[in-house]
C-alpha positions, 0 to 999 in steps of 0.5 A: 792258451791265451797270454795277457799282461796284468795291465791288459787284464786290468784294461779288460776289467775296467772296460767291463765295469765302466759298461755297467749295468750293460755288458762290456766288450772289446777285441783282442789283438795279438800274435798267432801264438795267443799272445795279446798285444793290444786291447781294443775296447768297444761300446756295446752297441746292443746297449744291453745287460744280456747281450753284447755287440762290438761297434762296427767301427771298432771292428774295422779299426782293429782289423786295419791296425792288425794288418798294419802292425802284422797282428791278428784279431785273436778274439773278443771279450765281454762281461756277464753282469750276473752270471758265471764266466761261461759262454751262454747259448747266445754266446755260442751261437754268435761265435763267429770264428773257431780260431778266436779266443772268447774271454768272459768276465763275470762281474757277479762276484768280487773280485771279478772272474776272467776265463777264456774259451774256444768255440768250435762247431758250438762245442765250448772248451775252456783254455788256460790263461797265462798272466804275465808281470 
């Protein structure tokens, strides 16, 4: 399970909306039990509405911050601008870590839809998201 505050959810949605017409993206930092403590928004360096790529500088800063604050990089979030919030074949192939949470925001409809998944050996499993506040 992934746990987010409503403020963190809003920050994820705002990052994705600001990136339009491209996909928005960023990283999730938190504790090993899936509680998000910080959102690290990133520019989509792929500059695309169909794929995303985290800025390497954001990735490096996130790992350094996690080390300094005894946190973990828990996963990644990104948006789908015109499709459902489910990992695409490209998302599945590019999933770098089986322990990560993969949050996808669909901006296809209003209100936006946010879902989280685990991807292990290219098998996608939905996971619950608990919103606090």
